C-alpha positions in Angstrom: 8.1 175.7 75.1 7.0 171.9 75.2 9.4 168.8 75.3 7.9 165.6 74.1 9.6 162.3 75.2 8.6 159.4 73.1 8.9 155.6 73.5 9.9 155.7 77.1 9.7 152.5 79.1 8.9 154.4 82.5 10.0 153.5 86.0 8.3 155.9 88.1 10.0 154.1 90.1 7.0 151.6 89.9 7.0 150.0 86.4 4.5 151.9 84.2 5.6 150.3 80.8 5.9 152.2 77.6 4.6 155.7 77.4 5.4 159.3 76.2 6.2 162.2 78.6 5.0 165.8 77.9 7.3 168.4 79.6 6.4 172.1 79.9 7.8 174.9 82.3 10.3 172.4 83.8 7.7 170.0 85.1 5.8 166.7 83.9 2.6 167.8 82.6 1.1 164.7 81.0 2.0 161.1 80.6 0.2 158.5 78.3 0.8 156.5 75.1 1.2 158.0 71.6 1.1 161.8 72.6 0.8 164.3 69.9 0.5 168.1 70.3 -1.6 170.1 67.8 0.0 172.0 64.8 1.5 175.2 65.6 2.8 174.1 69.2 6.6 174.7 69.8 8.0 171.4 70.9 11.0 169.6 71.1 10.8 165.7 70.5 13.2 163.5 72.0 13.1 159.6 71.1 13.9 157.6 74.2 14.0 154.5 71.7 12.7 152.2 74.2 15.2 153.2 77.2 14.2 152.6 80.7 13.3 156.2 81.8 13.7 156.5 85.6 13.5 159.6 88.2 16.7 161.6 88.4 18.9 160.4 91.3 18.8 162.3 94.5 22.0 162.2 96.5 21.1 163.7 100.2 24.9 163.8 101.7 27.3 165.4 99.6 30.4 167.8 100.4 29.5 170.0 97.6 32.4 172.7 98.7 34.7 169.7 99.8 35.1 168.1 103.2 37.4 169.3 105.7 41.1 168.4 105.9 42.1 166.0 108.7 45.7 166.1 107.6 46.5 169.8 107.6 45.3 172.6 105.2 46.8 170.6 102.1 44.1 167.9 102.8 41.1 170.0 102.3 39.0 168.3 99.6 38.2 170.4 96.4 34.5 171.3 95.5 32.2 169.4 93.5 31.8 170.0 89.7 28.3 170.0 88.0 29.5 167.7 85.4 30.6 165.2 88.2 27.0 164.9 89.5 25.5 164.9 85.8 27.8 162.1 84.9 26.4 159.7 87.5 22.7 161.0 87.1 22.6 163.0 90.2 20.0 165.8 89.4 19.4 166.7 93.1 22.0 167.0 95.7 21.9 168.2 99.5 25.2 169.7 100.4 26.5 169.8 104.1 29.4 170.7 106.2 31.6 167.8 107.9 34.0 168.1 110.6 35.0 171.6 109.4 32.5 174.3 110.2 35.3 176.9 110.2 37.3 177.1 106.9 34.5 175.5 105.0 31.8 177.6 106.3 27.8 178.0 105.7 28.0 181.1 103.5 30.4 179.3 101.1 28.1 176.2 101.1 25.1 178.4 100.4 26.8 180.2 97.6 27.9 176.9 96.0 24.4 175.4 96.4 23.0 178.4 94.6 25.4 178.2 91.8 24.6 174.5 91.3 21.1 175.6 90.6 21.9 178.3 88.3 23.8 175.8 86.3 20.6 173.8 85.8 20.6 171.1 88.6 18.6 171.2 91.8 20.5 171.6 95.2 19.7 172.4 98.7 21.7 172.4 102.0 21.7 171.7 105.8 22.5 174.4 108.2 25.0 173.8 111.0 27.7 171.2 111.0 29.3 168.3 113.3 29.5 170.1 116.5 27.5 172.1 119.1 26.5 174.8 119.6 25.1 174.8 116.4 26.3 177.1 113.5 23.7 179.0 111.7 23.2 181.8 109.0 20.5 183.7 110.8 21.0 183.0 114.7 19.0 179.9 115.0 18.3 176.6 113.1 14.5 177.5 112.9 15.3 180.8 111.3 17.6 179.3 108.7 14.8 177.1 107.6 12.3 179.9 107.4 14.4 182.6 105.8 17.0 180.7 103.9 15.5 179.4 100.4 17.9 176.5 100.2 18.1 175.2 103.8 15.9 172.2 104.3 17.3 170.9 107.6 20.3 170.7 109.9 23.5 168.4 110.4 24.7 167.1 113.7 27.2 164.4 114.6 27.0 161.8 117.3 28.8 158.7 118.6 32.1 159.9 116.9 35.4 160.9 118.6 35.3 164.1 116.6 31.7 165.0 117.7 30.7 167.3 120.4 28.9 164.2 122.2 25.3 165.7 122.2 23.2 164.8 125.1 19.5 163.4 124.6 18.1 166.8 125.6 20.2 168.7 123.0 19.1 166.5 120.2 15.5 167.1 121.2 16.1 170.8 121.3 17.3 170.6 117.7 14.4 168.4 116.6 12.3 171.1 118.1 14.2 173.7 115.9 14.0 171.5 112.7 10.1 170.9 113.4 9.2 174.5 114.0 11.3 176.0 111.0 9.8 173.2 109.0 6.1 174.2 110.0 6.6 177.7 109.4 8.6 177.3 106.1 6.5 174.6 104.6 9.6 172.7 104.0 9.1 170.1 106.6 12.5 169.9 108.0 15.0 166.9 108.6 18.0 166.5 111.4 20.5 164.5 109.4 22.9 163.1 112.0 26.6 161.5 111.1 27.2 158.3 113.0 30.6 157.5 114.0 31.7 154.0 115.5 31.6 154.9 119.2 29.8 152.1 121.1 26.8 154.1 121.9 25.6 154.2 118.3 22.0 155.6 117.9 20.9 154.4 121.2 19.9 158.0 122.0 17.6 158.3 118.9 16.1 154.9 119.6 15.1 156.2 123.1 13.6 159.4 121.7 11.5 157.7 119.1 10.1 155.3 121.6 9.0 158.1 123.6 8.1 160.4 120.8 7.1 158.2 117.8 6.0 161.2 115.4 9.8 162.3 115.9 11.0 159.7 113.4 9.8 161.9 110.8 12.4 164.4 111.5 15.2 162.2 112.1 17.8 161.1 109.3 20.7 159.0 110.6 23.5 158.2 108.1 26.5 156.1 107.9 24.6 153.2 109.5 26.8 150.4 108.1 29.8 151.6 109.4 29.8 148.8 111.9 27.9 145.6 112.4 26.5 146.8 115.8 25.5 150.0 114.2 23.7 148.1 111.5 21.8 146.1 114.0 20.5 149.4 115.8 19.6 150.8 112.3 17.3 147.8 112.0 15.6 148.4 115.1 15.4 152.4 114.3 13.6 151.4 110.9 11.3 148.8 112.8 10.0 151.7 115.0 9.1 153.8 111.7 12.6 155.7 111.0 14.3 156.0 107.8 17.8 154.7 107.4 20.7 155.8 105.5 23.5 153.6 104.1 26.4 155.3 102.9 27.9 153.8 99.7 31.1 155.6 100.1 33.5 155.7 103.3 33.7 153.1 106.0 31.3 150.0 105.9 31.4 146.3 107.4 29.8 145.2 104.1 28.9 146.2 100.7 25.9 148.5 101.0 23.9 146.1 98.4 24.5 143.2 101.0 23.1 145.1 103.8 20.1 146.1 102.0 19.3 142.5 101.2 19.9 141.6 104.7 17.6 144.3 106.3 14.9 143.3 103.8 15.4 139.7 104.5 14.8 140.6 108.3 11.7 142.3 107.6 12.7 146.1 107.1 10.5 147.6 104.2 12.7 148.9 101.3 10.8 151.9 101.9 12.8 152.7 105.1 16.0 152.6 103.4 18.2 155.3 101.3 21.7 155.4 99.9 23.9 158.4 100.0 27.4 158.9 98.5 29.3 161.2 101.0 30.7 162.4 97.9 33.7 164.7 98.3 34.3 163.9 101.9 38.0 163.1 102.6 39.0 159.5 102.1 42.2 158.6 103.9 43.8 155.2 102.7 47.4 153.8 103.5 49.0 151.4 101.4 49.7 148.5 103.3 53.1 147.5 101.2 54.6 151.1 101.2 52.9 152.7 104.1 52.1 155.7 101.8 48.9 157.6 102.9 46.8 158.7 100.0 43.9 161.1 100.6 41.4 161.7 97.8 37.6 162.8 97.4 35.0 160.2 98.1 33.6 159.2 94.8 30.1 160.4 93.6 29.1 157.1 91.5 28.5 154.6 94.3 24.7 155.3 94.8 24.2 154.4 91.1 26.7 151.8 91.1 25.1 149.9 94.1 21.6 150.5 92.9 22.5 148.5 89.6 24.3 145.8 91.6 21.3 145.2 93.7 19.4 144.3 90.5 22.3 142.5 88.7 23.9 140.6 91.5 21.2 140.2 94.0 18.0 139.8 92.0 16.3 142.9 93.4 13.5 144.2 90.9 14.4 147.7 89.5 11.4 149.2 90.8 12.6 148.4 94.3 16.2 149.2 94.0 15.5 152.5 92.2 13.5 153.8 95.3 16.9 154.0 97.3 18.1 156.9 95.1 15.0 158.3 94.1 11.5 158.2 95.9 12.9 157.4 99.5 15.3 160.2 99.8 12.7 162.5 98.2 10.2 161.5 101.1 12.9 161.8 103.7 13.8 165.1 102.7 10.3 166.1 102.3 10.9 167.3 98.5 7.4 167.1 97.2 8.4 167.6 93.5 11.2 165.3 93.4 11.9 161.5 93.3 8.9 160.3 91.2 7.8 160.4 87.5 4.2 161.7 87.7 2.3 164.7 86.6 3.3 167.7 88.5 6.8 166.6 89.2 10.0 168.1 88.1 11.2 166.9 84.8 14.4 165.1 86.3 15.1 162.2 84.4 17.8 159.3 83.9 17.6 157.1 80.6 19.1 153.5 81.2 19.7 150.7 78.7 18.9 147.0 79.4 22.2 146.7 81.0 21.2 149.7 83.4 24.3 151.9 81.9 23.1 155.4 81.9 22.8 156.9 78.7 21.0 160.3 78.9 20.2 162.7 81.9 17.6 165.4 82.0 17.6 167.9 84.7 14.7 170.5 85.3 13.4 169.8 81.8 16.9 170.4 79.9 19.1 167.6 78.5 22.2 167.4 80.7 23.9 164.5 79.1 23.2 162.9 75.6 24.7 159.8 74.6 27.1 159.9 77.6 28.3 163.5 76.3 27.8 165.8 79.0 26.1 169.2 78.0 25.5 170.9 81.4 28.7 171.9 83.1 29.9 174.6 85.5 31.1 178.1 84.3 34.9 177.2 84.8 34.9 173.6 83.7 
């Protein structure tokens, strides 16, 4: 079965202009102008009508089974639904655990990731959680990468008063596990590191990369705009060849779009920066007037929203802004078939109008949303 998308203004994320896209077996098999299939071929035709067609969005930090509660059991955050992801154009998601590696466990996370895939999206997971000793499904981080199909990396927290305060040696040993598991499995591997607001920041990671430059490819620190000092360290880390992740949700000293513009203005390549939402982590807010504490899931739409504001408010080219939620996270996570529109890539596509409003979504070759009507939902939605 073939699907032919006609009249697409393609951003791959680089601008390719008006083209047609031919899809077969969930992958892009040809891109060109005025494509036609011979008579007798079973083909569905979808007219993009000149809309901007961009790679499906990748969110590399989502609490797909909900974040852990910090105000007791009643504050445990609910799981993400498939329709929530589709609605914001997220066709690829990476699930992970937060502070809670006990009530919210890896087995439940794996089941949720598999379920998301069965419903039609692409989903992966990180093994372990905030703390040390690491928690795994098989006995080691390397073996989780090797033997568990959806595990592509490992989670850790540092410079946070809730972390286990890992030493540099402990971080190096986790890098070793991620590298060995990545080599053997062919997944590449990544150590994704939550950063809190403690003064040390990512000083240990900077020292590691200065001594072992090749290790930069395996480190993925996140929440790097939580404080101004942490942001300054992030710029140094990026200048050493590292990838830096700016959370669009949660605590931040400035708007993510402003941080991106400042980083680029100070010489950091846009190819070194990613966005992630921290979606369905627990967000605690206090009403300054009443003192009432509100606890809600972190939203999932902020990656897309900040990307559009980079274009509309900051004047960034769409080609570059898109990289933050497509090509860059795909490269960071070493997902070779994601993040770009090209022959051989998975058929994950978002369709944007001239105002960058999301109109349609395709996930693995199937239409997940058409004219803002969600077609792809979870079984119990």
